[in-house]
C-alpha positions as CSV (number, residue, x, y, z in Angstrom):
1,A,-20.6,-119.3,43.1
2,G,-24.3,-118.6,43.2
3,I,-25.3,-122.4,42.1
4,R,-23.0,-123.4,45.0
5,R,-24.8,-121.6,47.3
6,L,-28.2,-122.8,46.2
7,L,-26.8,-126.5,46.3
8,E,-25.2,-126.1,49.6
9,A,-28.7,-124.4,51.0
10,A,-30.3,-127.5,49.2
11,K,-28.2,-129.7,51.3
12,A,-28.8,-128.2,54.6
13,L,-32.4,-128.1,54.3
14,E,-32.7,-131.6,53.2
15,S,-30.5,-132.5,56.5
16,Q,-33.0,-130.6,58.7
17,Q,-35.7,-132.4,57.4
18,K,-34.1,-135.6,58.0
19,D,-33.0,-134.5,61.3
20,Q,-36.3,-132.9,62.3
21,Q,-38.1,-136.6,61.0
22,R,-35.8,-138.3,63.1
23,L,-36.4,-136.1,66.0
24,G,-40.1,-136.3,65.4
25,A,-40.4,-139.3,67.5
26,L,-38.7,-137.7,70.3
27,W,-40.3,-134.5,70.5
28,Q,-43.5,-132.7,68.2
29,P,-44.4,-129.6,68.7
30,E,-47.6,-128.6,68.0
31,I,-46.5,-125.2,67.0
32,I,-43.0,-123.7,66.3
33,I,-42.2,-119.9,66.2
34,E,-38.8,-119.4,64.2
35,E,-37.1,-116.3,64.6
36,P,-33.5,-115.5,63.6
37,G,-31.5,-117.1,66.7
38,A,-34.4,-118.9,68.3
39,V,-37.2,-121.3,68.3
40,F,-40.0,-121.4,70.7
41,S,-42.6,-123.8,71.2
42,S,-43.2,-124.4,74.4
43,P,-46.8,-123.0,75.8
44,Q,-45.8,-120.4,77.2
45,M,-43.8,-118.3,75.0
46,I,-45.9,-119.3,72.4
47,E,-48.5,-117.3,74.4
48,L,-46.0,-114.5,75.1
49,M,-45.4,-114.4,71.2
50,T,-48.4,-114.3,70.9
51,T,-49.4,-111.1,73.2
52,A,-46.4,-109.7,71.9
53,R,-47.1,-109.7,68.0
54,K,-50.7,-107.8,68.8
55,V,-48.6,-105.1,71.6
56,A,-46.5,-104.7,68.3
57,A,-48.6,-102.6,66.2
58,T,-49.0,-100.0,68.8
59,S,-46.2,-97.6,70.0
60,L,-46.4,-98.1,73.8
61,P,-43.0,-98.6,75.2
62,V,-42.6,-102.5,76.1
63,L,-40.3,-103.5,79.2
64,L,-38.8,-106.8,78.7
65,L,-37.1,-109.2,81.9
66,G,-35.2,-111.7,82.4
67,T,-32.2,-113.5,83.2
68,T,-28.7,-112.8,81.4
69,G,-28.9,-115.1,77.8
70,T,-32.6,-115.6,77.8
71,G,-33.6,-113.9,74.5
72,K,-34.8,-110.4,75.5
73,E,-33.4,-108.8,72.2
74,V,-34.5,-111.8,70.3
75,L,-38.0,-110.9,71.5
76,A,-37.3,-107.1,71.2
77,R,-36.5,-107.7,67.4
78,A,-39.4,-110.0,66.9
79,I,-41.9,-107.1,68.3
80,H,-39.8,-104.6,65.9
81,R,-40.3,-106.5,62.9
82,A,-44.4,-107.2,63.6
83,S,-44.7,-103.5,64.0
84,P,-45.5,-100.8,61.2
85,R,-42.0,-99.9,61.8
86,A,-40.6,-102.9,60.8
87,N,-39.2,-100.9,57.2
88,K,-37.1,-98.4,59.5
89,V,-34.3,-98.9,62.2
90,F,-33.7,-101.0,64.8
91,L,-31.0,-99.5,66.8
92,P,-29.6,-101.7,70.3
93,F,-27.9,-99.7,72.8
94,N,-26.5,-101.2,76.0
95,C,-26.6,-98.9,78.8
96,S,-23.7,-100.5,80.8
97,A,-21.4,-101.1,78.0
98,V,-21.0,-96.8,77.9
99,P,-18.8,-95.1,80.6
100,R,-21.6,-93.2,83.0
101,D,-20.2,-89.6,82.1
102,M,-21.3,-90.5,78.2
103,V,-24.2,-92.5,78.3
104,E,-26.0,-88.8,78.3
105,S,-24.1,-87.4,75.3
106,Q,-24.1,-90.5,73.6
107,L,-28.1,-90.8,73.8
108,F,-29.3,-87.4,73.3
109,G,-26.7,-86.2,71.3
110,Y,-24.6,-83.0,71.3
111,R,-24.0,-79.6,69.5
112,R,-20.5,-79.3,68.2
113,G,-18.5,-77.3,71.3
114,S,-21.1,-77.9,74.0
115,F,-18.2,-80.0,75.8
116,T,-14.2,-80.8,75.2
117,G,-13.7,-83.1,72.8
118,A,-17.0,-82.5,70.8
119,H,-15.6,-81.1,67.7
120,V,-18.7,-82.2,65.1
121,D,-22.5,-82.1,66.2
122,F,-23.9,-85.6,66.8
123,P,-27.3,-86.6,66.8
124,G,-27.4,-88.9,69.7
125,V,-29.2,-92.8,69.3
126,I,-32.3,-92.0,69.9
127,R,-32.8,-89.5,66.7
128,C,-30.8,-92.0,65.0
129,A,-33.5,-94.5,65.6
130,E,-36.2,-92.0,63.9
131,G,-38.8,-93.6,62.7
132,G,-37.9,-97.1,63.9
133,T,-37.3,-98.8,67.3
134,L,-34.9,-98.1,70.1
135,F,-33.8,-101.2,72.2
136,L,-32.4,-99.8,75.6
137,D,-30.7,-102.8,77.0
138,E,-29.4,-103.1,81.0
139,I,-31.8,-100.1,81.4
140,G,-31.4,-100.8,85.4
141,E,-27.9,-99.4,84.8
142,L,-29.1,-95.9,83.6
143,S,-28.0,-93.4,86.3
144,M,-30.2,-91.6,88.4
145,D,-29.3,-88.2,87.1
146,L,-30.2,-89.6,83.7
147,Q,-33.6,-91.0,84.3
148,P,-35.5,-87.4,84.5
149,K,-34.3,-87.0,81.0
150,L,-35.6,-90.2,79.6
151,L,-39.1,-90.0,81.1
152,R,-39.5,-86.7,80.1
153,F,-38.5,-88.0,76.1
154,L,-41.4,-90.7,77.0
155,E,-43.9,-88.7,77.7
156,T,-43.2,-85.7,75.3
157,N,-41.1,-87.7,72.4
158,E,-38.7,-84.6,72.8
159,V,-34.7,-84.7,73.2
160,H,-32.6,-81.9,74.2
161,P,-29.0,-82.3,72.9
162,L,-26.1,-80.5,74.9
163,G,-25.8,-77.4,73.7
164,E,-29.1,-77.2,71.8
165,G,-31.2,-74.0,72.3
166,R,-34.6,-75.8,72.1
167,P,-36.0,-79.6,72.1
168,I,-36.3,-81.6,69.0
169,K,-39.4,-83.8,68.2
170,V,-38.7,-87.5,67.5
171,D,-40.8,-90.4,67.1
172,V,-39.0,-93.9,68.3
173,R,-40.6,-96.4,70.2
174,V,-38.9,-97.6,73.0
175,I,-38.6,-101.5,74.2
176,A,-36.6,-101.9,77.3
177,A,-35.1,-104.5,79.1
178,T,-33.2,-105.4,82.4
179,N,-32.3,-108.7,84.2
180,A,-31.8,-106.6,87.6
181,D,-35.0,-106.3,90.0
182,L,-36.1,-102.9,89.4
183,D,-38.6,-103.3,92.4
184,D,-35.5,-103.8,94.5
185,L,-33.7,-101.1,92.9
186,I,-36.7,-98.8,93.3
187,Q,-36.9,-99.4,97.2
188,L,-32.7,-98.5,97.3
189,K,-33.9,-95.2,95.2
190,E,-31.4,-96.4,92.7
191,F,-34.4,-96.5,89.9
192,R,-37.1,-94.1,89.9
193,E,-40.6,-95.0,90.0
194,D,-42.4,-92.8,87.6
195,L,-40.0,-94.2,85.1
196,Y,-40.8,-97.3,85.9
197,Y,-44.2,-97.1,85.5
198,R,-44.2,-95.6,82.0
199,L,-41.6,-98.1,81.3
200,N,-43.9,-100.3,82.5
201,I,-47.5,-100.1,80.9
202,V,-46.3,-103.4,78.8
203,R,-44.2,-105.9,80.4
204,F,-43.2,-109.4,79.0
205,H,-40.8,-111.8,81.2
206,M,-38.5,-114.5,79.8
207,P,-38.2,-117.4,81.5
208,P,-34.8,-119.2,81.6
209,L,-34.4,-121.7,79.5
210,S,-34.6,-124.6,82.2
211,E,-38.1,-123.7,82.7
212,R,-39.0,-124.5,78.9
213,R,-36.7,-127.3,78.5
214,D,-39.0,-128.9,75.6
215,E,-37.5,-126.0,73.2
216,I,-34.2,-127.5,73.7
217,P,-34.2,-130.2,71.0
218,P,-35.6,-127.9,68.2
219,L,-33.8,-124.7,69.2
220,A,-30.6,-127.4,68.9
221,M,-31.0,-128.4,65.5
222,H,-32.2,-124.4,65.0
223,L,-28.9,-123.2,65.8
224,L,-27.1,-126.4,64.3
225,R,-28.2,-125.6,60.6
226,R,-27.4,-121.9,61.3
227,F,-24.1,-123.0,62.5
228,E,-23.2,-125.1,60.3
229,M,-23.6,-122.6,57.1
230,D,-21.4,-120.0,59.2
231,E,-18.1,-122.7,58.9
232,K,-19.5,-124.0,55.6
233,K,-20.2,-127.5,56.7
234,H,-23.2,-130.0,56.2
235,S,-25.1,-133.1,57.3
236,I,-23.6,-132.9,60.8
237,T,-26.2,-134.5,63.7
238,I,-26.8,-134.9,67.1
239,S,-26.8,-138.0,68.9
240,D,-29.5,-139.4,71.0
241,E,-27.4,-139.6,74.0
242,L,-25.7,-135.8,73.5
243,M,-29.4,-134.9,73.2
244,E,-30.1,-136.3,76.7
245,Y,-27.3,-134.0,78.0
246,L,-28.6,-130.8,76.5
247,L,-32.1,-131.5,78.2
248,L,-30.8,-132.6,81.9
249,Y,-28.3,-130.0,81.9
250,K,-30.2,-126.8,83.9
251,W,-27.9,-123.9,81.2
252,P,-27.4,-121.2,84.0
253,G,-26.0,-119.0,81.1
254,N,-29.9,-120.1,79.4
255,V,-30.0,-120.0,75.4
256,R,-26.9,-117.7,74.9
257,Q,-25.2,-120.6,76.9
258,L,-26.5,-123.6,74.4
259,S,-25.8,-121.3,71.8
260,N,-21.9,-120.9,72.1
261,E,-22.2,-124.8,73.1
262,L,-23.2,-125.7,70.0
263,R,-21.0,-123.3,68.1
264,K,-17.8,-124.9,69.6
265,M,-19.2,-128.3,68.8
266,V,-19.5,-127.4,64.9
267,A,-16.6,-126.4,65.0
268,M,-14.7,-129.1,66.3
269,V,-15.9,-131.6,63.8
270,G,-16.5,-131.6,59.6
271,S,-19.0,-132.2,58.0
272,N,-21.1,-135.9,57.9
273,E,-20.3,-136.2,61.5
274,T,-22.2,-136.8,64.3
275,L,-21.9,-134.7,68.1
276,T,-21.9,-137.1,70.5
277,P,-21.5,-136.5,74.3
278,E,-17.3,-136.5,74.1
279,H,-17.6,-133.1,72.2
280,L,-19.1,-131.5,75.5
281,S,-17.4,-129.1,77.6
282,P,-16.3,-130.9,80.8
283,A,-18.2,-129.3,83.3
284,I,-21.2,-130.1,81.3
285,R,-20.3,-133.4,80.7
286,A,-19.5,-134.1,84.3
287,T,-22.8,-133.1,85.4
288,R,-24.4,-136.4,83.7
289,R,-23.6,-140.2,85.0
290,T,-26.2,-142.1,83.9
291,V,-26.1,-142.2,80.4
292,P,-23.4,-144.6,78.5
293,V,-20.9,-143.7,75.8
294,D,-20.7,-147.1,74.5
295,P,-23.9,-148.1,73.1
296,D,-23.0,-151.6,73.9
297,A,-22.5,-150.9,77.8
298,E,-25.4,-151.1,80.5
299,P,-26.0,-147.9,82.0
300,A,-24.7,-147.3,85.4
301,P,-27.4,-148.5,88.0
302,E,-29.1,-145.4,90.3
303,P,-27.7,-145.6,94.1
304,E,-31.3,-144.7,95.4
305,T,-33.0,-147.8,93.5
306,P,-30.7,-150.6,92.6
307,Q,-31.2,-152.8,89.3
308,P,-33.1,-155.6,89.6
309,A,-31.1,-158.7,89.3
310,G,-33.3,-161.4,87.3
311,T,-36.7,-160.2,85.8
312,N,-38.5,-160.6,89.1
313,L,-39.6,-157.8,91.2
314,T,-40.7,-158.0,95.2
315,L,-42.7,-154.6,96.2
316,D,-43.4,-153.8,99.7
317,L,-47.2,-153.3,99.8
318,D,-47.3,-151.4,103.1
319,Q,-46.6,-148.2,101.0
320,P,-48.3,-145.6,98.6
321,L,-49.3,-146.3,95.6
322,H,-47.5,-143.4,94.1
323,G,-44.2,-145.0,95.5
324,A,-44.8,-148.4,94.2
325,V,-45.9,-147.2,90.8
326,E,-42.8,-144.8,90.9
327,A,-40.3,-148.1,91.6
328,L,-42.1,-150.6,89.2
329,E,-42.0,-148.1,86.7
330,R,-38.3,-147.3,87.2
331,A,-36.8,-150.6,87.8
332,M,-38.7,-151.7,84.0
333,I,-37.5,-149.1,82.6
334,E,-34.1,-149.9,83.8
335,H,-34.6,-153.7,83.0
336,A,-35.2,-152.3,78.9
337,I,-32.0,-150.3,78.8
338,A,-29.9,-152.8,80.0
339,R,-31.8,-155.5,77.8
340,A,-31.0,-152.7,74.9
341,G,-27.6,-152.2,75.6
342,G,-28.4,-148.8,76.3
343,R,-30.2,-147.8,73.1
344,I,-33.1,-145.3,74.1
345,E,-35.4,-146.3,71.0
346,E,-34.7,-150.2,71.1
347,A,-35.9,-149.5,74.9
348,A,-38.6,-147.4,74.6
349,R,-40.0,-150.2,71.8
350,L,-39.4,-153.3,74.1
351,L,-41.8,-150.5,76.9
352,G,-44.1,-150.1,74.3
353,I,-43.7,-145.8,75.1
354,S,-42.4,-143.6,73.0
355,R,-38.9,-141.9,73.2
356,K,-40.6,-138.9,74.5
357,G,-42.5,-140.4,77.2
358,L,-39.0,-142.5,78.2
359,F,-36.8,-138.8,78.0
360,L,-39.4,-137.6,80.4
361,K,-39.3,-140.1,83.1
362,R,-35.5,-140.6,83.1
363,R,-35.2,-137.3,83.6
364,R,-37.8,-136.5,86.4
365,W,-35.9,-139.5,88.5
366,H,-32.3,-138.0,87.5
367,T,-33.5,-134.1,88.5
368,G,-35.2,-135.6,92.2
369,G,-38.6,-134.7,90.3
370,D,-37.3,-130.9,89.8
371,P,-37.0,-130.1,86.3
372,S,-34.8,-126.9,86.7
373,H,-32.3,-128.5,88.8
374,S,-29.6,-130.9,86.8
375,A,-28.5,-134.7,87.7
């Protein structure tokens, strides 16, 4: 069994190296930071991760902001791993996943007999994280009556369990996260301003995936290898056409949505197969109309700029230079793609540019110049 797992790992590594070499002509990030379940390579995330690792050496509270699915818990775990507490527990607690009337007892603990149903002592989540890191997710959902108690813990490092006669000292580093706008909650009197300032000593904002699309190819390969191992498959590849779909889709569910989509696709195919746009969810596939599924088919012409017949192009000289250059580039690229039968690599070779450059130009046209909007 051990030899079989070793051989499977070797095959997976070899497959990953081949895929990275193939995609290298398209995306070549200078720096890649790999974390379990995530890859960071965009400039803003490299800077964020570098700062986060410096902050990890302290015991300061950290506040993580960002929409759902951007990877806030991944960042919290990375901070924990880079901290002196790395060999201690990392304990996540979702403030919205527990009934409100139970959050206090779950966080701070209780003594036996302190309320109906308290048959045994319970130390509470905070004390269970002793020496390590407590990740409080959805901190914006914490009720107003509990916020003063959490504030006191942050200021004194003491918890007062229900039914306990005296407070108990606890050494825990707190990382809090929310997708809510805490400034709005403060204005609505639903979040204490003093607690906000106590948590906001160090703050990081996780940008949505649509603002760091250059991470999608390495992230997709990272997740593909992970799900291959989970499904006991190997040598699954991603077609260029599928990668273009992944790059152009706006991913409202962020990294979590991309991860779930890839997990589903890997489950649908066998070893040595290639993932194509046909394996995508219908809702995602329907957002793109310009990439041919048939490699020998010509791409559909864009309605805004009809593809010129023949190899000559007439330009109106009475227009801004930027518009003329864009019209010329677009016509040449569409002509090259048609000559190449829809094969991106061949079209890039005919134009004398890289596949990365070709993808970037097509992405800009399909999105109307807004990289966060899908075609």
